[in-house]
C-alpha positions as CSV (number, residue, x, y, z in Angstrom):
1,X,35.3,99.2,50.9
2,X,38.3,98.1,49.9
3,X,41.7,100.0,49.8
4,X,41.6,100.5,45.8
5,X,38.3,101.5,46.2
6,X,39.2,104.2,48.9
7,X,41.8,105.4,46.5
8,X,39.1,106.1,43.5
9,X,37.0,107.6,45.9
10,X,39.3,110.0,47.0
11,X,40.8,110.5,43.2
12,X,37.2,111.5,41.9
13,X,36.1,113.9,44.3
14,X,40.0,115.6,43.7
15,X,39.5,116.1,40.1
16,X,35.4,117.5,41.1
17,X,38.0,120.5,42.4
18,X,40.9,120.7,40.9
19,X,41.8,124.2,40.9
20,X,40.9,124.3,44.7
21,X,43.1,121.4,45.1
22,X,45.7,123.0,42.5
23,X,45.9,126.0,44.6
24,X,46.1,123.9,48.1
25,X,49.2,121.4,46.4
26,X,51.0,124.3,45.2
27,X,51.1,126.2,48.5
28,X,52.3,123.0,50.3
29,X,54.9,122.7,47.9
30,X,56.2,126.1,48.3
31,X,56.4,125.7,51.9
32,X,58.2,122.3,51.6
33,X,60.6,123.9,49.2
34,X,61.4,126.7,51.1
35,X,62.3,124.9,54.2
36,X,64.5,122.6,52.2
37,X,66.5,125.2,50.4
38,X,66.6,127.6,53.1
39,X,68.0,124.5,55.3
40,X,70.3,123.6,52.5
41,X,72.1,126.9,52.7
42,X,73.3,125.7,56.3
43,X,74.3,122.1,54.7
44,X,76.0,124.1,52.1
45,X,78.0,126.5,54.0
46,X,79.3,124.0,57.0
47,X,80.8,121.8,54.1
48,X,82.5,124.0,52.2
49,X,83.9,125.6,55.9
50,X,84.5,121.8,56.8
51,X,86.4,121.9,53.8
52,X,88.3,124.9,54.0
53,X,89.3,123.5,57.5
54,X,91.1,120.0,56.3
55,X,92.2,121.3,53.4
56,X,96.2,121.0,52.9
57,X,96.2,120.0,56.1
58,X,96.7,116.8,58.3
59,X,93.5,115.8,59.8
60,X,95.6,113.4,62.5
61,X,97.9,116.4,63.4
62,X,98.2,117.6,67.0
63,X,100.0,120.2,68.2
64,X,101.5,120.6,71.7
65,X,102.6,123.6,72.8
66,X,105.2,123.6,75.6
67,X,108.1,125.9,76.5
68,X,110.1,122.9,78.1
69,X,110.3,120.7,74.8
70,X,113.5,118.8,73.9
71,X,114.5,115.9,71.9
72,X,114.4,113.2,74.9
73,X,110.5,114.6,75.3
74,X,109.9,113.8,72.0
75,X,111.4,110.4,71.9
76,X,109.2,109.9,74.9
77,X,106.0,110.8,73.6
78,X,106.5,108.9,70.4
79,X,106.6,105.7,73.2
80,X,102.4,106.5,73.4
81,X,99.7,104.5,72.4
82,X,97.8,105.2,68.7
83,X,101.1,107.5,67.9
84,X,102.0,107.4,64.2
85,X,105.1,109.6,64.3
86,X,106.5,113.0,66.2
87,X,107.6,115.5,65.0
88,X,110.4,117.8,66.7
89,X,110.6,121.3,64.6
90,X,113.5,123.6,65.9
91,X,113.1,126.9,64.7
92,X,116.1,129.7,65.0
93,X,115.2,132.7,67.3
94,X,118.0,135.1,65.2
95,X,118.9,136.8,61.8
96,X,119.3,134.6,58.9
97,X,120.5,134.9,55.3
98,X,120.4,132.7,52.3
99,X,122.0,133.7,49.0
100,X,123.0,131.6,45.8
101,X,125.7,134.0,43.5
102,X,124.2,137.5,43.6
103,X,120.5,136.4,44.4
104,X,120.2,136.7,48.6
105,X,117.2,136.5,50.6
106,X,115.5,135.8,53.8
107,X,114.7,132.4,54.7
108,X,114.1,130.8,58.1
109,X,115.3,127.5,59.0
110,X,113.7,124.7,60.6
111,X,115.6,121.6,61.7
112,X,113.1,118.3,61.8
113,X,113.7,114.6,61.5
114,X,112.9,113.3,58.0
115,X,112.5,109.9,59.0
116,X,109.5,110.8,61.2
117,X,108.4,113.4,58.4
118,X,108.5,110.6,56.2
119,X,105.9,108.6,57.8
120,X,103.3,111.6,57.6
121,X,104.4,112.0,53.8
122,X,106.1,115.1,53.8
123,X,104.7,116.1,50.7
124,X,107.6,117.2,47.8
125,X,106.6,118.9,44.3
126,X,110.1,117.2,43.4
127,X,113.5,115.7,44.3
128,X,114.0,113.5,47.3
129,X,114.1,114.2,51.3
130,X,117.9,115.1,52.8
131,X,120.0,112.0,53.0
132,X,123.5,113.4,54.0
133,X,125.0,116.3,55.8
134,X,124.5,119.8,54.8
135,X,121.1,118.4,52.3
136,X,118.1,120.7,52.8
137,X,114.4,120.7,51.6
138,X,113.2,124.2,50.4
139,X,109.5,125.7,50.5
140,X,107.9,126.0,47.0
141,X,108.3,130.0,47.3
142,X,112.1,129.4,48.3
143,X,113.8,131.2,44.8
144,X,110.5,133.7,44.8
145,X,112.2,135.3,48.0
146,X,116.0,135.3,46.4
147,X,116.1,139.1,44.8
148,X,119.1,140.3,43.0
149,X,120.2,142.8,45.3
150,X,122.5,144.6,42.2
151,X,119.2,144.9,40.2
152,X,117.0,147.1,41.9
153,X,115.4,149.7,39.9
154,X,114.3,152.9,41.2
155,X,110.8,152.1,41.2
156,X,111.4,149.2,43.4
157,X,111.0,146.3,41.0
158,X,113.6,143.6,41.4
159,X,114.9,140.5,39.8
160,X,114.0,136.7,41.8
161,X,116.1,133.9,41.0
162,X,114.7,131.7,37.9
163,X,117.4,128.9,38.1
164,X,117.2,125.5,38.4
165,X,116.9,124.2,42.8
166,X,117.5,121.1,42.9
167,X,121.1,120.4,43.1
168,X,122.0,123.8,43.4
169,X,124.3,124.3,46.6
170,X,123.4,128.3,48.3
171,X,125.2,130.0,51.1
172,X,123.4,130.0,54.5
173,X,124.1,132.8,57.2
174,X,123.2,133.4,60.3
175,X,123.0,136.6,62.7
176,X,124.9,137.0,66.4
177,X,122.8,138.5,69.5
178,X,122.9,141.9,67.9
179,X,121.3,141.4,64.7
180,X,124.7,141.8,63.1
181,X,125.3,139.4,60.3
182,X,127.8,136.6,60.6
183,X,130.4,136.2,57.9
184,X,130.9,132.2,58.6
185,X,129.2,130.5,55.8
186,X,127.5,127.5,55.3
187,X,126.9,125.7,52.1
188,X,123.1,123.9,51.9
189,X,122.8,121.6,48.7
190,X,118.8,121.2,47.6
191,X,117.7,118.3,47.1
192,X,113.7,118.7,47.1
193,X,111.3,121.4,47.2
194,X,108.4,120.8,49.2
195,X,105.0,121.0,47.6
196,X,103.2,124.0,46.9
197,X,100.4,124.8,49.4
198,X,96.9,124.9,48.9
199,X,96.5,128.2,49.6
200,X,97.3,131.1,47.0
201,X,98.3,133.3,49.9
202,X,100.0,131.0,51.7
203,X,103.7,131.7,50.9
204,X,106.5,128.7,52.0
205,X,110.0,130.3,52.0
206,X,111.4,128.2,54.5
207,X,114.4,125.8,54.7
208,X,114.4,122.3,56.2
209,X,117.7,120.7,57.5
210,X,118.0,117.7,59.7
211,X,120.0,117.7,63.4
212,X,123.2,117.4,61.8
213,X,123.6,121.4,61.2
214,X,122.8,122.3,65.0
215,X,126.3,121.7,66.3
216,X,127.7,124.0,63.2
217,X,125.2,126.9,64.0
218,X,125.6,126.9,67.8
219,X,129.5,126.7,67.1
220,X,128.9,129.8,64.9
221,X,126.4,131.7,67.0
222,X,127.7,131.4,70.1
223,X,131.4,132.0,69.1
224,X,130.2,135.7,68.2
225,X,128.3,136.0,71.5
226,X,129.9,138.9,73.4
227,X,129.1,137.3,76.8
228,X,127.0,134.3,78.0
229,X,124.2,135.4,80.9
230,X,124.3,132.3,83.5
231,X,121.8,133.2,85.8
232,X,119.3,133.5,82.1
233,X,120.4,131.2,79.7
234,X,117.3,131.5,78.0
235,X,117.6,134.8,77.2
236,X,120.0,133.9,74.8
237,X,119.1,130.7,73.4
238,X,119.1,129.7,69.9
239,X,116.9,127.3,69.2
240,X,113.0,127.1,70.1
241,X,111.2,124.2,69.7
242,X,107.7,122.9,68.8
243,X,105.9,119.5,68.2
244,X,103.0,117.9,66.4
245,X,102.2,114.7,67.5
246,X,100.6,112.1,64.5
247,X,97.9,109.8,65.7
248,X,97.4,106.7,63.8
249,X,94.3,106.9,63.0
250,X,91.6,110.0,63.1
251,X,89.4,107.8,65.8
252,X,92.6,107.8,68.1
253,X,92.9,112.1,67.6
254,X,90.7,112.5,70.2
255,X,92.1,110.0,73.0
256,X,95.7,111.1,72.5
257,X,94.7,114.8,72.8
258,X,93.0,114.0,76.2
259,X,95.9,112.1,77.5
260,X,98.5,114.6,77.0
261,X,96.4,117.4,78.2
262,X,96.5,114.7,81.4
263,X,99.8,115.2,81.5
264,X,99.9,118.9,81.4
265,X,100.3,119.8,77.8
266,X,98.8,122.8,75.8
267,X,97.2,120.9,72.9
268,X,95.6,121.3,69.7
269,X,93.7,119.3,66.9
270,X,91.9,119.6,64.1
271,X,89.3,117.5,65.6
272,X,88.6,119.9,68.6
273,X,87.8,122.5,65.6
274,X,85.7,120.1,63.6
275,X,83.8,119.3,66.9
276,X,83.0,123.4,67.8
277,X,81.9,123.8,64.1
278,X,79.6,120.7,64.2
279,X,77.7,122.6,67.5
280,X,77.3,125.6,65.7
281,X,76.3,124.7,62.7
282,X,73.9,121.8,63.9
283,X,72.8,124.8,66.0
284,X,72.4,127.0,62.9
285,X,70.7,123.9,60.8
286,X,67.7,123.4,63.5
287,X,67.1,127.5,62.9
288,X,66.7,126.8,59.6
289,X,64.2,124.3,59.6
290,X,62.9,125.9,62.6
291,X,61.9,128.7,60.2
292,X,61.1,126.6,56.9
293,X,58.7,124.8,58.9
294,X,57.0,128.4,59.6
295,X,56.0,128.3,55.7
296,X,54.9,125.2,56.0
297,X,52.7,126.1,58.7
298,X,51.3,128.7,56.8
299,X,50.2,126.2,54.1
300,X,48.5,124.2,56.5
301,X,45.7,127.0,57.0
302,X,44.8,126.2,53.5
303,X,44.9,122.7,53.3
304,X,42.5,123.0,56.6
305,X,40.4,125.3,54.7
306,X,40.5,122.8,51.7
307,X,39.0,119.8,53.5
308,X,36.6,122.0,55.6
309,X,35.2,122.9,52.4
310,X,35.3,118.6,51.1
311,X,33.0,117.7,54.1
312,X,30.6,121.0,53.4
313,X,30.2,120.2,50.4
314,X,29.5,116.8,50.6
315,X,27.2,116.6,53.7
316,X,24.6,114.4,51.8
317,X,26.8,112.2,50.3
318,X,28.5,111.5,53.9
319,X,24.6,111.0,55.0
320,X,24.0,108.4,52.7
321,X,27.0,106.4,53.4
322,X,26.5,106.4,57.3
323,X,22.7,105.5,56.2
324,X,24.3,102.4,54.3
325,X,26.4,101.4,57.7
326,X,29.7,102.9,57.1
327,X,31.9,102.9,59.7
328,X,32.6,106.4,60.9
329,X,36.5,105.5,60.9
330,X,35.9,104.4,57.1
331,X,34.7,108.3,56.6
332,X,37.9,109.4,58.7
333,X,40.3,107.3,56.6
334,X,38.7,108.7,53.3
335,X,39.1,112.8,54.5
336,X,42.4,111.8,56.3
337,X,43.9,110.2,52.6
338,X,43.0,113.2,51.0
339,X,44.6,115.9,53.1
340,X,47.1,113.4,53.0
341,X,47.8,113.1,49.3
342,X,47.9,117.0,48.8
343,X,51.0,116.3,51.6
344,X,52.5,114.0,49.7
345,X,52.2,115.3,46.1
346,X,53.4,118.8,47.2
347,X,56.5,117.3,49.3
348,X,57.7,115.3,45.4
349,X,57.4,118.7,44.0
350,X,59.2,120.7,46.6
351,X,62.0,117.4,46.6
352,X,62.2,117.7,42.9
353,X,62.0,121.8,42.5
354,X,64.5,122.1,45.4
355,X,67.3,120.0,43.7
356,X,66.9,122.3,40.9
357,X,67.5,125.4,42.8
358,X,70.3,124.2,45.0
359,X,71.7,123.1,41.2
360,X,71.4,126.4,39.8
361,X,72.2,128.2,42.7
362,X,75.7,126.7,43.1
363,X,75.9,127.1,39.3
364,X,74.9,131.0,39.4
365,X,75.8,132.3,43.0
366,X,79.3,131.9,42.9
367,X,79.5,133.7,39.0
368,X,77.1,136.9,41.1
369,X,79.7,137.1,43.9
370,X,82.9,136.8,41.7
371,X,81.2,139.3,39.8
372,X,80.5,141.8,42.5
373,X,83.6,141.2,44.1
374,X,85.8,141.6,40.7
375,X,87.6,138.8,41.6
376,X,88.7,135.7,39.6
377,X,87.6,133.4,42.1
378,X,86.5,133.4,46.3
379,X,89.9,133.4,47.3
380,X,90.7,130.4,45.7
381,X,87.8,129.0,47.5
382,X,85.5,126.1,46.7
383,X,82.1,127.5,48.1
384,X,79.1,125.1,48.0
385,X,76.1,127.2,48.6
386,X,73.2,124.7,48.7
387,X,73.9,121.0,49.5
388,X,70.8,118.8,50.1
389,X,71.4,115.7,52.0
390,X,68.7,112.8,52.2
391,X,68.2,113.8,56.1
392,X,67.2,116.9,54.9
393,X,64.5,115.2,52.8
394,X,63.7,113.0,55.2
395,X,63.3,115.5,57.7
396,X,61.0,118.0,55.2
397,X,58.7,115.0,54.0
398,X,58.0,114.4,57.6
399,X,57.0,117.5,58.6
400,X,55.4,118.4,55.5
401,X,53.1,115.2,55.4
402,X,52.9,115.4,59.2
403,X,51.1,119.0,59.4
404,X,48.9,117.8,56.4
405,X,47.6,115.2,57.7
406,X,47.1,117.4,61.4
407,X,45.2,120.2,59.2
408,X,43.4,117.3,57.8
409,X,42.3,115.7,60.6
410,X,40.0,118.1,62.4
411,X,37.6,118.1,59.0
412,X,37.7,114.6,59.4
413,X,36.8,114.6,62.3
414,X,33.8,116.9,61.9
415,X,32.8,114.8,59.1
416,X,32.1,111.4,61.5
417,X,30.0,113.6,63.6
418,X,27.5,114.9,60.9
419,X,23.7,114.3,61.6
420,X,22.0,111.2,59.0
421,X,18.8,112.9,59.3
422,X,20.2,116.3,58.8
423,X,22.2,115.6,56.1
424,X,19.6,113.8,54.1
425,X,17.6,116.1,54.0
426,X,20.4,118.7,52.3
427,X,20.0,119.7,48.9
428,X,22.2,118.0,46.2
């Protein structure tokens, strides 16, 4: 019997029992669709969390934590292999105040190297990076923290600065070791405004200046410190620094991090966080696939029952085939082809349905969740509830078709062992 004849033979018997085969295919479809949709939730949440972690952050950034960092050590880090830039940012450990006319506010001054910042694309909303002494870049929310102190109402309402920032000069002051504001003024000119953070809740009110301002700040601060404790100079330390190292490529982040750890530095990089996330979600997705497979196993009972009934109903037909010399392997193959057809058709329908459910859920669920939370969006997050990658389709299809074949194997083996004489004696 040629292969096309075998297919025709299978089709004829499927048509004879349309309703039973339809219900079996429906069960296989529902089981496979349940597996795909359930596992797609794991893929969707994984992708959402990854995007949230990666948003507004450089993937090549390695944060270095140490209490002994200085400019000399930062320069040494620049000479390491696969290091693109080293940004040594120094923070003031004292009270600070900025004022533009009648508007005043508290802003944190960050001393940094704009040459290195430029290498990693310090993003600006407008303006440029500083090129001269006393030129600074301010955060996107700098003006929001400038308040007209003379216009603060009894109800707590106040007026914030609404003027232009680029080219504007403001007065910067610092406090002494007792927390009192020092009257010495430092005029600073704004030449750039940083790009607004991706998160609405992230407020950037910093002032970014270069190292040329350090001597001036130290002179003002230490001239107002009553007494310097020579035994504990760090107790009156003005600047506290932290370092971010940037690898030239994402693939080299792990190697650079490992080298820094070997030298005794405590480091953190986003690649480590992503690795932990990937391991967690791999286990989650495997668990969801396992749970979904149970549904397919339940559907396999229907396939087994259908094929067993098919063998019983065709006992005489099988006897005739064996009487005219049909190979038992051919008989077994015919029944396996029928169970495989049920699995394949159920899988194809399940994939189509699953993609439809995924598209609808990604459109409808955000609306339902935001309505339930009473918000316009999910905190600025772009949540994807379901993603169906091709790998998931392959896994689900393999499981579904494999289970269908296994379910049909036992009835197919039973068909090959039917006695010819007894089979021919059965009435049609």
